[in-house]
C-alpha positions in Angstrom: 190.2 181.7 66.8 186.9 180.6 65.4 187.4 177.0 66.7 188.2 178.4 70.2 185.0 180.4 70.2 183.0 177.3 69.1 184.5 175.1 71.9 183.8 177.8 74.5 180.1 178.0 73.3 179.7 174.2 73.6 181.2 174.1 77.1 178.9 177.0 78.2 175.8 175.1 76.8 176.7 171.9 78.7 177.3 173.8 81.9 173.9 175.5 81.5 172.1 172.1 81.1 173.9 170.2 83.8 172.2 171.7 86.8 168.8 170.9 85.4 169.7 167.2 84.7 171.2 166.9 88.2 168.0 168.3 89.6 165.8 165.9 87.6 167.9 163.0 88.7 167.5 164.0 92.3 163.7 164.3 91.8 163.6 160.9 90.2 165.4 159.4 93.2 162.9 161.0 95.5 160.0 159.6 93.4 161.5 156.1 93.7 161.9 156.4 97.4 158.4 157.6 97.8 157.0 154.7 95.7 158.9 152.3 97.8 157.5 153.8 101.0 153.9 153.5 99.5 154.4 149.9 98.6 155.7 149.0 102.1 152.7 150.8 103.6 150.3 148.9 101.3 151.9 145.6 102.3 151.5 146.4 106.0 147.9 147.3 105.4 147.1 144.2 103.4 148.8 142.1 106.1 146.6 143.6 108.8 143.5 143.0 106.6 144.5 139.3 106.0 145.1 138.8 109.7 141.7 140.3 110.5 140.0 138.1 107.9 141.7 135.0 109.4 140.5 136.0 112.8 136.9 136.4 111.6 137.0 133.0 109.9 138.4 131.4 113.1 135.7 133.0 115.2 133.0 131.9 112.7 134.2 128.3 112.9 134.0 128.4 116.7 130.4 129.6 116.5 131.0 133.3 117.4 128.5 135.6 115.8 130.1 138.1 113.5 128.4 141.1 112.0 129.2 141.5 108.2 129.3 144.5 106.1 126.1 146.1 104.7 126.9 144.6 101.3 127.4 141.1 102.8 124.1 141.4 104.8 122.2 142.5 101.6 123.6 139.5 99.7 122.7 137.1 102.5 119.1 138.4 102.6 118.5 138.1 98.8 115.7 135.9 97.5 115.2 133.9 94.3 117.0 131.0 92.6 120.2 129.8 94.2 119.7 132.0 97.3 121.7 130.8 100.3 120.1 128.8 103.1 121.4 129.4 106.6 122.3 126.3 108.6 124.4 125.7 111.7 126.7 123.4 109.7 126.9 121.7 106.4 124.9 122.6 103.3 121.1 122.5 103.5 118.9 122.2 100.4 115.1 122.6 100.6 112.7 121.2 98.0 109.0 120.7 97.8 106.0 119.6 95.8 102.4 120.9 95.9 99.7 119.2 93.9 96.1 120.6 94.0 93.4 118.6 92.4 89.9 119.2 91.2 88.0 116.0 90.3 84.6 115.1 89.0 83.1 111.6 89.2 80.0 110.3 87.5 77.4 109.8 90.2 76.2 106.3 91.0 74.8 105.7 94.5 75.5 101.9 94.4 78.9 100.4 95.1 80.5 97.4 93.5 79.3 94.9 96.1 75.7 96.1 96.2 73.7 92.9 95.8 70.2 93.2 97.3 68.6 90.6 95.0 70.9 87.6 95.8 72.7 88.1 99.0 71.2 91.2 100.4 74.5 93.0 100.7 74.3 96.9 100.8 77.2 98.8 99.3 76.8 102.5 98.8 79.0 104.6 96.4 77.7 108.0 97.6 80.6 108.6 99.9 83.0 108.1 96.9 81.4 109.9 94.0 81.3 113.5 95.3 83.1 116.1 93.2 85.6 118.3 94.9 89.0 119.8 95.4 91.9 118.0 97.1 95.5 118.7 98.2 96.9 115.5 96.7 100.5 116.1 97.8 102.2 118.7 100.0 105.7 117.5 100.3 108.7 119.3 101.9 112.1 117.8 101.6 115.2 118.8 103.5 118.6 117.4 102.5 121.7 118.2 104.6 125.2 117.5 103.2 126.9 117.4 106.6 130.1 115.9 105.1 131.4 115.3 101.6 130.5 111.7 102.1 127.4 111.9 104.3 123.9 113.3 103.5 120.7 113.2 105.5 117.2 113.5 103.9 113.8 114.2 105.6 110.5 114.2 103.6 107.2 115.2 105.2 103.8 115.1 103.5 100.9 116.3 105.7 98.3 115.6 103.0 99.0 111.9 103.1 97.1 111.6 106.5 93.8 112.5 104.7 91.9 109.2 104.3 88.3 110.1 103.2 89.1 111.0 99.6 88.1 108.6 96.8 90.8 106.6 95.0 91.9 107.0 91.4 91.7 106.0 88.6 88.8 103.9 90.0 87.0 105.2 93.1 86.3 101.6 94.2 89.9 101.6 95.6 93.3 100.1 95.0 92.0 97.0 96.8 88.2 96.5 97.0 87.5 93.7 99.5 84.7 95.0 101.9 81.5 96.9 101.3 81.5 100.6 101.9 78.8 100.6 104.6 80.0 98.6 107.6 82.6 95.8 107.9 80.5 94.3 110.7 77.2 94.4 108.8 74.9 91.6 109.9 72.1 92.0 107.4 69.8 94.1 109.5 72.1 96.9 110.8 70.9 99.6 108.4 67.2 98.7 108.8 67.6 98.8 112.6 69.4 102.1 112.5 72.9 100.8 112.6 75.9 103.1 112.2 78.1 102.9 109.2 81.8 102.3 110.0 83.4 102.0 106.5 84.1 104.7 103.9 80.8 106.3 104.7 81.9 107.2 108.2 85.2 108.6 107.0 83.3 111.1 104.9 80.6 111.7 107.5 83.1 112.5 110.3 86.2 113.5 108.4 88.1 110.5 109.8 91.8 110.3 109.0 94.3 107.5 108.9 97.3 106.6 111.1 100.0 109.2 111.2 101.7 109.3 107.9 103.3 112.8 108.0 106.8 111.4 107.9 107.6 109.7 104.6 111.3 109.7 104.1 114.0 109.9 106.8 117.3 108.4 105.9 121.1 108.8 105.9 123.1 108.3 102.7 126.8 107.4 102.6 128.6 108.0 99.3 131.9 108.6 97.6 133.8 106.1 99.7 133.3 102.8 97.9 133.7 103.4 94.1 130.4 103.3 92.2 128.3 102.7 95.4 126.3 104.5 97.9 124.5 103.2 101.0 121.2 104.3 102.7 119.7 103.5 106.0 116.4 104.8 107.5 112.9 105.1 106.0 112.5 105.3 102.2 110.9 103.5 99.3 112.1 99.9 98.6 113.4 99.8 95.0 110.4 98.0 93.4 109.3 98.7 89.8 109.6 102.0 87.9 106.6 104.2 88.2 105.9 103.5 91.9 109.3 104.8 93.1 109.5 107.6 90.5 109.2 111.1 91.9 105.6 112.2 92.1 106.6 115.5 90.3 107.7 113.5 87.3 104.5 111.5 86.6 103.1 111.3 83.1 99.5 111.3 84.5 97.9 112.9 87.5 98.0 109.5 89.4 100.1 106.4 89.1 98.6 103.3 87.5 96.9 100.9 89.9 99.7 98.2 89.7 102.4 100.8 90.3 100.6 102.2 93.4 101.4 98.9 95.1 105.1 100.0 95.1 104.3 103.6 96.2 105.0 103.1 99.9 107.8 103.8 102.4 109.5 101.3 104.7 112.2 101.1 107.3 115.4 99.4 106.2 118.9 99.6 104.6 120.0 99.5 101.0 123.1 99.6 98.8 123.1 101.0 95.3 125.7 100.5 92.6 126.0 102.4 89.3 128.4 102.0 86.3 129.0 103.5 82.9 127.1 106.8 83.6 124.1 105.0 85.0 123.7 102.6 82.1 123.8 99.7 84.6 122.5 100.0 88.2 121.5 97.6 91.0 119.9 97.9 94.4 120.1 95.4 97.3 118.1 96.1 100.5 116.5 94.6 103.6 113.3 96.1 105.1 110.9 95.5 108.0 107.8 95.0 105.7 105.3 95.1 108.6 101.8 94.1 107.5 101.4 92.7 104.0 101.7 93.7 100.3 97.9 94.1 100.0 97.7 96.8 102.6 95.1 95.1 104.7 97.2 95.1 107.9 98.0 98.8 107.9 100.9 100.9 106.5 104.5 99.6 106.3 105.9 103.0 107.4 106.0 104.7 110.8 105.4 101.5 112.8 107.3 98.8 114.6 108.0 95.5 112.8 105.5 92.7 113.5 108.0 89.9 113.3 111.8 89.2 113.4 112.1 88.5 109.7 113.2 91.1 107.1 112.2 91.3 103.5 114.9 91.1 100.9 114.7 93.5 98.0 116.7 93.7 94.7 116.4 95.8 91.6 118.3 95.6 88.3 118.3 98.4 85.7 119.9 98.2 82.2 120.1 101.0 79.6 121.5 99.3 76.4 120.8 102.5 74.4 120.9 105.9 76.2 120.6 109.4 74.9 121.6 108.4 71.4 120.8 111.0 68.7 119.5 108.4 66.3 118.3 105.5 68.5 117.1 107.4 71.5 117.0 105.8 75.0 115.9 102.4 76.1 115.6 101.2 79.8 114.8 97.7 81.0 114.4 96.6 84.5 113.3 93.8 87.0 112.8 93.9 90.7 111.6 91.8 93.6 110.9 92.1 97.3 110.1 88.9 99.3 110.1 87.6 102.8 108.2 86.0 105.7 105.1 87.8 107.0 103.2 87.1 110.1 104.1 85.5 113.5 102.7 83.1 116.1 99.3 82.5 114.4 97.1 79.4 114.1 95.0 78.4 111.1 92.0 80.5 112.2 93.2 83.6 114.2 89.6 84.8 114.8 87.9 81.6 116.0 91.0 79.9 117.4 93.3 82.7 118.4 96.8 82.4 120.0 98.3 84.4 122.8 100.7 86.5 120.6 100.7 88.5 117.5 98.2 86.0 116.0 99.2 86.2 112.4 99.8 83.1 110.3 103.3 83.0 108.8 103.3 83.5 105.0 106.1 83.6 102.4 105.2 86.7 100.4 106.5 88.0 97.1 106.2 91.1 94.9 107.8 91.1 91.5 107.9 93.9 88.9 109.3 94.3 85.4 109.2 97.4 83.1 110.5 98.9 79.9 110.7 102.5 78.7 111.7 103.7 75.3 112.1 107.2 73.8 113.0 107.1 70.1 115.5 109.5 68.5 115.9 111.3 65.2 112.5 112.3 63.6 110.6 110.5 66.4 111.9 112.7 69.2 109.2 113.6 71.7 107.5 110.2 71.4 107.7 107.9 74.4 106.5 104.5 75.4 106.3 102.8 78.9 105.0 99.5 80.2 105.1 97.8 83.5 103.9 94.5 85.1 103.4 93.6 88.8 102.7 90.2 90.4 102.0 89.9 94.2 101.4 87.0 96.5 100.5 87.4 100.1 97.8 86.8 102.8 95.3 89.4 103.8 94.8 90.2 107.5 91.9 88.2 109.2 88.5 89.8 108.8 89.4 92.1 105.9 87.7 90.3 103.0 84.0 90.0 102.3 82.5 86.5 102.7 79.4 86.7 100.5 77.8 83.5 101.8 78.2 84.7 105.4 76.3 87.9 104.7 73.3 88.2 107.0 74.9 86.1 109.8 77.4 87.0 112.5 80.2 89.4 112.1 82.8 86.5 111.9 80.6 84.8 109.3 80.4 87.9 107.2 84.1 88.2 107.0 86.8 85.8 105.7 88.4 84.6 109.0 91.8 83.7 107.6 92.3 83.6 103.9 95.0 81.5 102.3 97.8 83.2 100.5 96.8 84.2 96.9 98.3 86.0 94.0 97.2 89.1 92.1 98.7 90.9 89.1 98.3 93.9 86.9 100.0 95.8 84.1 99.8 99.0 82.0 101.1 100.3 78.7 101.3 104.0 78.0 102.4 106.3 75.1 102.8 110.0 74.7 104.1 112.8 72.5 105.8 115.8 74.1 106.0 118.7 71.6 108.7 120.5 73.6 111.1 117.5 73.0 110.1 117.0 69.3 111.7 118.0 66.1 109.3 121.0 66.1 110.6 122.5 69.3 112.7 125.2 67.5 110.0 126.2 65.1 106.7 125.9 67.0 105.3 128.8 69.1 106.1 128.7 72.8 102.5 128.0 73.8 102.4 125.0 71.4 105.6 123.5 72.7 104.2 123.4 76.2 101.7 120.6 75.3 102.1 116.9 75.8 99.5 114.3 74.9 99.4 110.9 76.7 97.3 107.7 76.6 97.4 104.7 79.0 95.6 101.4 79.3 95.8 99.3 82.5 94.4 96.2 84.1 94.7 95.2 87.8 93.3 92.5 90.0 92.1 94.8 92.7 88.7 93.3 93.6 89.0 90.5 96.3 86.2 88.4 97.7 86.0 85.1 99.5 85.2 82.1 97.3 81.6 80.9 97.6 82.6 77.3 97.8 85.8 77.6 100.0 85.7 80.9 101.9 89.4 80.5 102.8 90.2 81.0 99.2 90.2 84.5 97.7 88.8 85.1 94.2 90.4 88.1 92.4 88.6 90.2 89.7 90.2 92.8 87.4 89.4 96.4 86.8 90.3 97.9 83.4 90.9 101.6 82.8 91.6 103.8 79.8 93.2 107.2 80.6 93.6 110.1 78.2 95.8 113.0 79.3 96.9 116.5 78.3 99.8 118.0 80.1 100.7 121.7 79.8 104.2 122.6 81.0 104.5 126.1 82.3 108.1 125.6 83.5 109.0 122.0 82.9 107.8 119.6 85.7 108.3 122.4 88.2 105.0 124.1 87.1 102.5 122.2 85.0 98.8 121.5 84.6 97.5 117.9 83.9 94.0 117.0 82.6 93.0 113.3 82.8 89.9 111.5 81.8 89.6 108.0 83.2 87.1 105.5 81.6 86.7 102.8 84.2 85.4 99.3 83.6 84.9 97.6 87.0 84.0 93.9 87.3 80.3 93.4 86.7 77.6 90.7 86.3 76.5 87.5 88.1 78.6 84.3 88.2 77.3 81.1 86.7 76.2 79.6 90.0 74.1 82.7 90.7 75.6 83.0 94.2 77.0 86.5 93.8 76.9 89.5 91.5 78.7 92.8 91.1 77.0 96.1 90.4 78.4 97.8 87.3 79.4 101.0 88.9 79.2 104.1 86.6 82.3 105.9 87.8 84.2 107.5 84.9 86.0 110.6 86.2 88.0 113.7 85.3 91.0 114.8 87.3 92.8 118.2 86.9 96.2 118.5 88.7 97.8 121.9 89.3 101.4 121.3 90.3 104.4 123.4 91.5 107.7 121.7 92.4 110.8 123.3 93.7 
C-alpha cells in the first residue's frame, strides 16, 4: 500500500512539471525562429548597403560628384601632418623650402679689378657690400604618382629670378671676369657721365635675370626594370655631391664655390641604377648643356639648345661601409659631364663673325670627386666631407676683361674669343652634431639641437685675359674659411644657421707690373632661417 502511494505521488509530480517543460520548449522554438528572422533581415540590410557602396565607388571612378557623410567631410577637411591632398587622379604630394637670409658684409667701396694706378680700370664694390635681408630660396615641389610605375615632379622657385644680390661666400662672384661698372667701359665713360651697365645697374634699377622660375619638371619611370629608374625632363645632371644635394640638407648656409658649379638644372634624360640597399649606385644621362660650364653664355635651363650635340653625364657612388654601429658610414664617388659646345663659329666671333650661331666649337669637360665619412661608436656625431671639381671650357666672346685693352674701344677692352682653359677648386669640411652623438640621450634638449661646422675652400673663380696673349685666360684662386653653428628646431625641417666667411681674394701686382688686384675687404656673416616641408 505504501509503495502504491509513493508511485502515485511521483506520477502526479511528473504530470505537474510536464506542461511547464512543454511550454518552455515551445518558447525556445519561438526564440530560435525569431533569431533566424533577424539574421535574415540583417543579411538583406547588409547586402543593400554593400550594393549602395559599390554604386558610389563606381560613380566616383566615373567622375560623378558624391556627397559624403558629415564625418567623412570632417575627416577630409582636417589639417596637419599626413592630411589628404585632393587631386583629380593619382596621389599628389606637396613639399617646399623657404630660406630667409640676413647678411652683413664688411664695407669696401673698391672691387677686385679696381686699378687706377696702372691701367685706369674702375671697379666699384658698393653695389655688392650692402647689408640686407634676402629670400634665398622659395621652392614649391609637386610630385604626382599617377601610376604605380610613373611619377611626375615639378619644382618652382620664384626667388631664383632675383639677380642683384651679392654672391657668397665671396661677394666678388662665383666667376669674376669683368669689372662691376660697365662691360663696355672705354676709359672715359664715368668721367663723361656714362651709365653703368654691370652689377651697379642691377642694384640701381632692381634688374632681374632671365626667367628661372621653373627649376625641375620631369617624369620618372620606376619599378619595371629591376634596380633601375628612368627620368626625362629638366633636372640636375648627376655631378658631384654637394651641388646636387637638397638645399634643405646643406651643412652651411651656402654651398662651396666649386660645388656651386654643379648646382644647375638642364634638359635631358637619365637612367639610375641601385644595388644592395643603395651601397652601389650609378647614373647615366644625356643633356642639352646649352651655353658653357662657366656660365658666361647664360643659364642651361629654360632655353633651347644651341647646337645639335648632347653632353654625356655619368656618376658612380660606392658605400663600402654604411650605417655600421662601430665603423660608421663611408661614401666615395666620381662623376663627369662632357661634350661639344658651340656651333658655326670662326676664330674671332666679334671681329670676324659668321652668319650663324657664331660660337667656336669646344670639347668641354667637368669632373668631380668626393668623399664623406661619419664615424661610429664613440665618435658618433662627427662628420667629414671633401670634394674636388675640375672644369675646362671656353667663355662666351666679350665676357672676360682684357686689361691691356682698357681705355680703348669696347672690343679692345674685352677678350674677343678666349681659348679653352681649365679651372679647379676643392673644399674640406668637418662638423660635430650633438643630436647624433653619444650624448644625445643624456644632454638637455636645447643642447642636442646644436651642430658646429668648419670648412676651408679654394676655387679658381677670377678670370682675366693674359697681358701677353689676350686669347689666353689667366685664373686666380679665392680662399675662404667658413665657421658655422646650426641650431635644429625640428631636424632639417626647421633650423637656423649662422656662418662667418673669412674671404681671401687674389691681391697684389704681378711681376711685370702690368696689372694688379685690389685686396677687397669682404668678410661676411650670413644667418639662414629655414623651414622645409
